[in-house]
N, C-alpha and C positions, 0 to 999 in steps of 0.2 A: 391114603394114610400110610404111616409107615407100621409094618407089621414084623412081628416077631415069632421064632419058633417056641415050641412048648418047654425046651430046655433052659434050665436058669444059665444066665450068663451066656446066653448065645451069642456068638460073636458074629457082627453083621456088617463091619467095615473094617478092613484091615490096610494099612499102609503099603503101598506097593512102591518100588523104585521104577524110574523112567523117566526119559529127558523131557517129556511132554506132559508130565504130570501139572506141574506147579503151573506151565503156561495155559493148561486147560483149565485148572481151577482159576487162574487170574480171568480168563476170559469168563467164565460164567459168573465170576464175580462182577464184572464190569456190568454184565447184562443185568444181574440182580439189583445192582446200585442205580442202573438206569431206570429200571422199573420202578424202584423204591422212589427215586426224585421225581418220575411222571406221577406215580400214585398220590405222593405228598401234594404235589401241586393241584390234582384232579380235586383231592379231598378240601383243599382251601378253597377253590373255586365253588365247590359243592356246597360247603358250609355259608359261603357268602348269598349264592343262590337262594338257599332255604331261607335265610334270613329275610331276604328283600322279599319273598314272594309271601311269606306269612306275617310280615310286619304289619299290615294293616288289620289283620284279623283281631275281634275284640273277645276272642274266646279265651278264658284263663286257662283251660285244661290244654287248650290247643297250644299257647303260650309256653306253658310248662313243657310239654312234649317237644317244641320245636328247641327250646333251651337246653333240653336233656340231649336231643339229636345232635346239636350243634357241639355240644361238649364232647361227644364221642368223635366225631369227626375232627376235633382239635387234639383229642388224645391220640387217634391214630397219626396225625400230623407230625406229633412229637416222637413217635415210635418211629416212624418213618425217617425223620431227620437223624435221629440217633443211629439207625442201621446204615444211613446213607452218607454218613460222615466219611471222610478220607481216612485211610488207615494211619495211624501214627506210628512213624518210625522208631519212637522211643518206648519206653516201657511204661504201662499205664497200672494205676492203682486196680487191682481188681475188686475188691469190695466197693468202691466208689462207683465204678463201671458199671459193674452187674448190678448192683441196688437199683441205679438207675433204670436199666433195662427193666428189671422186674416190675418197677413201678409202672414204668410205661405200658409194659404188657398187661398188668392187672388193671390199669384203667382203661385201656383201649379195647382189650379183648375178654379179660376174665371177669371183671365185675358186671358188666353188661350181661353175662350170660349165668349168673349168679354162683359163679366159682371164686373159692377163695383163694389166695396165694400166700404160700408160705416161703420165705426164703433166709438161708442161713449160708452165710459167705464169709470166708476167712480173708484175711488181709494178706498182703502180698502184691507182687508186681509180675506181669507177662507181657510180653510183646506186643505193641498195639494192634498190629496186623492180625495177629493171632487172636487177640480180644474180639476183633471185628468179625472175623469168620466163625468165630464160637458164637458170638451173638446171633449171627444168621441161624446157626444150628439150633440154638436153644430156642429162639423165635419160632422155626419150624416145628420143634416137637411140643411146644407150648399150643401154638395154634392147633394143631393135629388133636392134641388131647381135649381141647375145648371144643373142637367139633364133633369128635366121636365117640369121647371117652363116657360121657354120660347122658345116654339116651334116656329121656323122661324118669332122670333121677336128680334128686335134690342133695344137697350136703357135699356139692363136690369140691376137691381140694386138690391143687396142684404144688408139690414141694419141690423148688430148688434148692440144690445144696451143691457148693463148690468149695472145695478143701484140697490143700496141698498135702501129697502123701509121696515120699521117696522120688524126689524129682521130677514129679508131675501133677498137674492139676486134673482132679477128679470131678466133675461137672454132672450131675444127677438130675432128671427130671423124673419125677415120679406123681402118679395120679391114683384116686382111689375110685376109679370108674372100672367101667367094664374091660376086663382084660381082652388084648387084642393078640389073634393068632395070624400066620400068613408069613409073607415074606417081604422083604424091602424091594419096593416098586414104583413105578410112576417117574413123572419128572420130579418131584421134589425128593424122592429118594436117590436118584442119580446126583442131584444137587449135594444132598447130604454126604454121599459118597464122596464125590469131588472135594467138597471141604474137607471132609476128615482127611483125605490123601495130602491136602496141600499143608495141612498142620501136623502131619505123621501121627495123625490122632487114631485110636481104636476106640468104636463105638459098640457097647454091649447092651443087650435088651432081654429083658424077662418079663413074661405076662403070667398072671394068674387070674383066680376070680376075684382077687382083692385089688386087681389094678394093674398097672404097666410101668415099669421102672426102665430107664434108659440111662447108661453111663457113658459120656465120652471123657477118654483120658488121653490128655494132652501134655507133650514134655514141656517141662518149665523154660528149658534153654532155647533160645533162639535157633 
């Protein structure tokens, strides 16, 4: 899981110059997209298989459970389809794009875990390729929060705020769960750092007893 030091606004990812940065980020993104594509197909097959296996069952409770499970599989499929779409070279409407992402994250990941999603997204435009890489970063943050921020706790809330300020888009993921401490580690952390560098973003995180808050600051210009 992503971890953060105890100091507020502790900077955990800085953009660096280098000829191979974009190439490395593109390679990682291709790997991610391929993984998402394969996962989407796997989920589709899994849903069909579960439906076939339990179609003959006469149990009403079992039928409801299967319907619920199949709904989750379909929701994951929609999320992965959104993440694996080819990056658009044009500018995309920020509100429409990320509201769709928040809906998919809520349906696939948060609602089944009993976590409420609150989103506040300003209107505007951003380069399509930046939108897609930022979507991968937000998905990683939301997924990690859902997995680790609410151990044995109810009433979980994850808030996603995206706003334009002084030539940059400020994208914040905050939760009211257990505050996280530590350092940025693991494969997910390396991918986050690479994606941040590729869009010239800075990532700031702070943790306290009231939860964890991560903000990604992305230049609005291409």
